[in-house]
C-alpha positions in Angstrom: 76.2 93.7 49.9 76.4 90.6 52.1 75.0 87.3 50.8 72.7 85.3 53.0 75.5 82.9 53.6 77.8 85.7 54.7 75.2 87.1 56.9 74.6 83.7 58.6 78.4 83.4 59.1 78.6 86.8 60.7 75.6 86.0 63.0 77.2 82.7 64.0 80.4 84.5 64.9 78.6 86.9 67.2 76.6 84.1 68.8 79.9 82.3 69.3 81.2 85.4 71.0 78.2 85.5 73.3 79.0 81.9 74.4 82.7 82.6 74.9 82.0 85.8 76.9 79.4 84.1 79.1 81.9 81.4 80.0 84.7 83.9 80.7 82.4 86.0 82.8 81.4 82.9 84.9 85.0 82.1 85.6 86.0 85.6 86.6 82.8 86.1 88.6 83.8 83.1 90.8 87.0 84.8 91.9 85.0 87.4 93.8 81.5 86.1 94.3 82.5 84.1 97.4 83.8 87.1 99.4 80.5 88.4 100.7 79.2 84.8 101.4 82.2 83.9 103.7 80.4 84.7 107.0 77.4 82.5 106.1 79.8 79.7 104.9 81.7 79.9 108.2 78.6 79.6 110.3 76.9 76.8 108.3 80.0 74.6 107.8 81.6 75.5 111.1 84.8 76.8 109.5 87.6 78.0 111.7 88.7 81.6 111.1 92.2 80.4 110.0 90.8 77.9 107.4 88.1 80.2 106.0 90.5 81.9 103.6 91.0 78.6 101.8 87.6 78.8 100.3 89.1 81.6 98.1 92.7 80.4 98.1 92.1 76.8 96.9 90.3 78.2 93.8 93.1 80.8 93.2 95.9 78.3 93.5 94.6 75.8 91.0 93.2 78.4 88.6 96.5 80.4 88.5 98.8 77.5 88.6 97.3 75.4 85.8 96.5 78.2 83.2 99.7 77.7 81.2 99.0 73.9 81.2 95.4 74.6 80.0 96.6 76.9 77.2 99.0 74.4 75.8 96.5 71.5 76.1 94.1 73.6 74.0 96.7 74.1 71.3 97.5 70.4 71.2 94.2 68.6 71.8 91.8 71.2 70.4 90.5 74.5 71.7 86.8 73.6 71.5 87.5 70.2 73.2 89.3 71.9 76.1 86.6 74.6 76.3 83.9 71.9 76.7 86.0 69.9 79.1 86.6 72.9 81.2 82.9 73.9 81.2 81.9 70.3 82.3 84.5 70.2 85.1 83.5 73.8 86.3 79.8 73.0 86.3 80.2 69.7 88.1 82.5 71.1 90.7 80.2 74.1 91.2 77.3 71.6 92.0 79.6 69.8 94.5 80.6 73.1 96.1 76.9 74.0 96.7 76.4 70.5 98.2 79.5 70.6 100.4 79.0 69.3 103.9 82.3 70.2 105.7 85.4 72.4 105.6 87.5 69.9 103.8 84.8 69.0 101.1 84.3 72.7 100.1 88.0 73.4 99.9 88.6 70.3 97.8 85.7 71.1 95.4 86.9 74.7 95.1 90.3 73.4 94.0 88.7 71.3 91.3 86.6 74.3 90.3 89.8 76.3 89.9 91.2 73.6 87.7 88.1 73.7 85.5 88.5 77.5 85.1 92.2 77.0 84.1 91.2 74.7 81.3 88.3 76.9 80.2 89.8 80.5 80.3 92.7 80.2 77.8 90.7 78.0 75.5 87.9 80.7 75.4 90.3 83.5 74.5 92.2 81.5 71.9 88.8 80.6 70.3 87.9 84.2 70.1 91.2 85.0 68.4 90.6 82.3 65.8 86.9 83.1 65.3 87.5 86.8 64.4 89.9 88.1 61.8 92.1 91.2 62.5 90.4 94.5 62.3 87.2 96.2 63.5 85.3 92.9 64.3 88.1 91.6 66.4 88.5 94.9 68.3 84.8 94.9 69.0 84.9 91.3 70.2 87.8 92.1 72.5 85.9 95.1 73.8 83.0 92.8 74.8 85.4 90.2 76.2 87.2 92.9 78.1 83.9 94.2 79.6 83.2 90.7 80.9 86.7 90.3 82.3 86.8 93.7 83.8 83.3 93.8 85.4 83.3 90.1 86.5 84.9 90.9 89.9 82.6 93.8 90.6 79.5 91.9 89.5 80.6 89.0 91.7 80.4 91.1 94.8 76.9 92.2 93.8 75.6 88.8 92.8 77.1 87.2 95.9 75.4 89.7 98.1 72.0 89.1 96.4 72.1 85.3 96.4 73.4 85.1 99.9 70.9 87.5 101.3 67.8 86.2 99.6 68.6 82.5 99.0 71.6 80.9 100.7 75.4 80.8 100.1 75.0 77.5 98.2 73.4 79.4 95.3 76.5 81.3 94.5 77.7 77.9 93.2 74.4 76.4 92.0 73.9 79.3 89.6 76.9 78.1 87.5 75.3 74.7 86.8 72.5 75.6 84.4 74.8 78.2 82.7 77.5 75.6 82.2 75.2 72.9 80.9 73.6 75.3 78.4 77.0 76.4 77.2 78.1 72.8 76.7 75.0 72.1 74.7 75.5 75.1 72.4 79.3 74.7 71.9 79.1 72.1 69.1 76.7 74.3 67.2 78.5 77.6 67.6 82.2 76.9 67.8 84.5 75.2 65.3 87.3 73.1 66.5 90.8 74.5 66.0 94.2 73.3 67.2 97.9 74.2 66.5 99.3 73.1 63.2 102.4 71.5 64.5 104.6 68.8 62.9 104.5 66.9 66.2 102.0 66.2 69.0 104.6 65.8 71.8 103.7 67.0 75.2 106.3 68.7 77.5 105.5 66.7 80.7 108.5 67.9 82.6 107.8 71.5 81.8 104.1 71.2 82.6 104.9 69.6 85.9 107.5 72.1 87.1 105.6 75.3 86.1 102.3 74.1 87.4 103.8 73.0 90.7 105.9 76.2 90.9 103.0 78.6 90.3 100.7 76.7 92.7 103.4 76.7 95.3 104.0 80.5 94.8 100.3 81.3 95.3 100.2 79.0 98.3 103.3 80.7 99.8 101.7 84.1 99.3 98.5 83.0 101.0 100.4 81.6 103.9 102.4 84.8 104.2 99.3 86.8 105.0 98.8 84.7 108.2 102.2 83.4 109.1 104.2 86.5 108.1 106.8 87.1 105.4 109.7 86.3 107.6 108.3 82.9 108.8 110.6 80.0 108.0 107.7 78.0 106.4 106.9 81.0 104.1 110.5 81.4 103.1 110.9 77.7 102.4 107.7 77.7 100.2 109.0 80.8 98.3 112.4 79.2 97.8 110.7 76.0 96.5 108.5 77.9 94.1 111.5 79.8 92.7 113.5 76.6 92.3 110.7 75.0 90.3 110.2 78.0 88.1 114.0 78.2 87.3 113.9 74.4 86.6 111.0 75.1 84.1 113.1 77.7 82.3 116.0 75.3 82.0 113.7 72.6 80.7 112.1 74.9 78.1 115.5 76.0 76.8 116.4 72.4 76.0 113.0 71.0 75.0 112.2 70.2 71.3 108.5 70.8 72.0 108.3 73.3 74.9 105.1 74.0 76.9 105.9 77.7 76.7 108.1 78.7 73.7 110.5 81.2 75.3 111.1 82.8 71.9 107.8 84.7 72.3 109.3 86.8 75.0 111.5 88.4 72.3 108.4 90.2 71.4 108.8 93.4 73.5 105.1 94.3 73.3 103.9 90.9 74.5 106.4 90.9 77.4 105.5 94.4 78.5 101.8 93.6 78.1 102.0 90.6 80.4 103.9 92.6 83.0 101.2 95.3 82.8 98.5 92.7 83.1 100.1 91.5 86.3 99.8 95.0 87.6 96.2 95.3 86.6 95.4 91.9 88.2 97.1 93.0 91.4 95.1 96.2 91.6 91.8 94.7 90.6 92.0 91.9 93.2 93.4 94.1 96.0 91.0 97.1 95.4 87.9 95.0 95.6 89.2 93.3 98.7 90.1 96.6 100.4 86.9 98.4 99.5 84.7 95.5 100.6 86.4 95.7 104.0 85.9 99.5 104.0 82.2 99.2 103.2 81.5 96.4 105.6 83.9 97.0 108.5 84.2 100.8 108.5 80.9 102.0 107.1 79.0 98.9 108.4 77.2 98.1 105.1 75.4 94.8 104.8 76.4 92.2 102.2 73.6 93.4 99.8 74.5 97.0 100.3 78.1 96.3 99.6 77.2 94.5 96.4 75.0 97.3 95.2 77.7 99.8 95.9 79.9 98.2 93.2 77.3 98.5 90.5 78.6 101.9 89.4 82.1 100.4 89.0 80.9 97.4 87.0 78.6 99.4 84.6 81.4 101.9 83.9 83.8 99.0 83.1 81.3 97.6 80.6 80.7 101.0 78.9 84.4 101.9 78.6 85.5 98.4 77.5 83.5 99.0 74.4 84.7 102.6 74.1 88.3 101.2 74.3 88.1 99.2 71.0 87.2 102.5 69.2 90.0 104.4 70.9 92.5 101.6 70.1 91.5 101.7 66.4 92.2 105.5 66.2 94.9 106.2 68.7 96.7 102.8 69.2 97.2 100.4 72.0 100.0 102.3 73.8 98.0 105.5 74.2 94.8 103.7 75.3 96.5 101.5 77.8 98.6 104.2 79.3 95.6 106.5 79.6 93.5 103.7 81.3 96.3 103.0 83.9 96.6 106.7 84.7 92.9 107.1 85.1 92.9 104.1 87.5 95.8 105.7 89.4 93.9 108.9 89.9 90.8 106.9 91.0 92.8 104.9 93.6 94.5 108.1 94.8 91.1 109.6 95.4 90.2 106.6 97.5 93.3 107.1 99.8 91.4 110.0 101.4 88.4 107.8 102.4 87.0 109.3 105.6 86.0 107.3 108.7 82.3 108.3 108.2 82.3 108.5 104.4 79.2 109.2 102.2 78.8 106.9 99.2 77.9 109.5 96.6 80.4 112.1 97.7 83.4 110.0 98.7 83.2 106.7 96.8 80.9 107.1 93.7 83.2 109.5 91.7 86.2 107.3 92.3 84.3 104.2 91.3 83.2 105.8 88.0 86.7 107.0 87.2 88.2 103.6 88.2 85.7 101.7 86.1 86.6 103.9 83.1 90.3 103.3 83.7 89.9 99.5 84.0 87.7 99.4 80.9 90.3 101.3 78.9 93.1 99.0 80.2 91.7 95.5 79.7 91.1 95.7 76.0 94.4 97.1 74.8 96.5 95.0 77.2 94.8 91.9 75.9 95.4 92.9 72.3 99.1 93.7 73.1 99.6 90.4 74.9 98.6 88.5 71.7 100.3 90.8 69.2 102.6 88.8 66.8 101.7 85.4 68.3 101.6 82.6 65.7 98.5 80.5 65.3 100.4 77.5 66.8 101.0 79.4 70.0 97.5 81.0 70.4 96.5 78.8 73.3 99.7 79.1 75.3 99.7 82.9 74.8 96.1 83.1 76.0 97.1 81.0 79.0 100.1 83.3 79.7 98.1 86.5 79.8 95.5 84.9 82.1 98.3 83.6 84.3 99.8 87.0 84.5 96.5 88.5 85.7 95.8 85.6 88.2 99.3 85.3 89.6 99.7 89.1 89.7 96.4 89.3 91.6 97.4 86.6 94.1 100.8 88.2 94.8 99.3 91.7 94.9 96.5 90.7 97.3 98.8 88.9 99.6 101.3 91.8 99.7 98.6 94.5 100.1 96.8 92.5 102.8 100.0 92.3 104.8 100.7 96.0 104.3 97.2 96.9 105.4 97.4 94.6 108.5 100.8 96.0 109.5 99.7 99.6 109.1 96.6 98.9 111.2 98.6 97.3 114.0 101.2 100.1 114.1 98.4 102.7 114.2 96.8 100.9 117.1 100.2 100.6 118.9 100.8 104.3 118.5 97.4 105.3 120.0 96.7 103.9 123.4 93.0 104.3 123.2 92.7 102.5 119.8 92.5 98.8 119.2 93.6 97.0 116.0 89.9 96.0 115.3 88.5 99.5 115.6 87.2 101.3 112.5 89.7 104.1 112.8 92.7 101.7 112.8 91.3 99.6 110.0 90.6 102.7 107.9 94.2 103.9 108.4 95.5 100.5 107.2 93.3 100.5 104.1 94.5 104.0 103.2 98.1 102.9 103.4 97.4 100.0 101.1 95.6 102.2 98.6 98.7 104.5 98.4 100.7 101.4 97.5 98.2 100.5 94.7 98.4 104.1 93.4 102.2 103.8 93.0 101.9 100.3 91.4 99.5 101.7 88.7 101.9 104.6 88.0 104.7 102.0 87.5 102.4 100.1 85.1 101.7 103.2 83.1 105.4 103.8 82.7 106.0 100.3 81.5 103.1 100.6 79.0 104.3 104.0 77.7 107.9 102.9 77.4 107.8 99.4 76.1 104.5 98.9 74.2 105.0 99.5 70.5 103.4 102.8 69.3 101.5 101.1 66.5 100.8 97.8 68.2 98.0 96.1 66.2 95.6 93.4 67.1 97.2 89.9 67.0 97.5 88.4 63.6 97.3 84.7 64.1 99.1 83.0 61.3 100.7 86.2 60.2 104.5 86.9 60.1 106.8 84.6 62.2 107.8 85.3 65.7 111.3 86.0 64.6 110.2 88.5 62.0 108.0 90.3 64.5 110.7 90.2 67.2 113.0 92.1 64.9 110.3 94.7 64.0 109.3 94.9 67.7 112.9 95.7 68.8 113.2 98.3 66.0 110.1 100.2 67.0 
């Protein structure tokens, strides 16, 4: 029987989880919430069509590029401290985004908002891992966290449509301010400070500079590729620069006495495979919501609010199956649950490749949304568990930053590639049919179908990686458990 003190401690942990999940949901939400508001932003701030994409890209570049830096800062300076700093920066920049008066001001404030998210997200996940001990409670917590991560993009489309339609586009940013301030006020009461127990407090400035610049340049190059083309000299120069910076980072980390990202953790086969799989999941999630938003609005001619409501089925199914996933993981293991989730997602996207020109929501879209939500819910929880399996307490922050980076960078690369594939397929279809223009619904639909075939193949590759490389009995991460070297040996033997 629990004592009153034990009961209070348990209640505090779940209250802490609610705070962490709210912050994570807010960050993920902001990746997608802007999409349906872009036409209103364009009209109000007199954006050019070419610059409009930077409302999304500025956030993605700084969010994806600085996640590893944020994770290591959390380990060194304190996870609660970085959590609160990230919340403060995110809330302040959200207010400035809502008050933006020009193209340049909104793009700048979105970049700062992305930086706030990069400080916040890895600190939130590492706080969860240090708040809950291994076992049923941690699995349940990860199920709830996975529901927030998995449904955030879908909920963003819905909330963006509602706020834009009934208030104004500024409110997609203003809504973050009271949430952020309330979270900052509650953090000292609900979350305990934790930091890596290291013999040193040295910071790998050279490593931080090269990897942050390299990842930001990579996302920027991918964004430019969608408009300038993959063979454009500027695009190629940016890609070459990003590769050179990343290789420099690896060389620095191999020689550093206090590396930003200890490369030894990649000897853990499960962690490495999980991060690769998370990149696939990020690619599909970003790309699928983008493609289906275009289908609903440009092919079926849904309004912003109708498009948002259409994604409710997806979001609710993610929430339900993220919590089912923690039970399935406990009984059947990470590898089975993750592989099953990826295969369900592949079937869902394969169904969407047959979307007709005059589709009906409940016959042509709804079944695939429910199946896709189930697949995503069953994927997020086990891949997060696997990505933290065997990670020592001193590396909790950087491992959390790594898995968030995998999702964000994977999403950015996937979205850029899939957008290019869809645009190329649309143009070729129009060129092959004299009476069809590239802006017609039939040509757009053909391009979207081609891109969805690519996503189906990508999910099947992810399922193969999960089935072949994730340990059969992968357990939730044991912070402060056996050393990385011991787990690496066990991992390779599995």
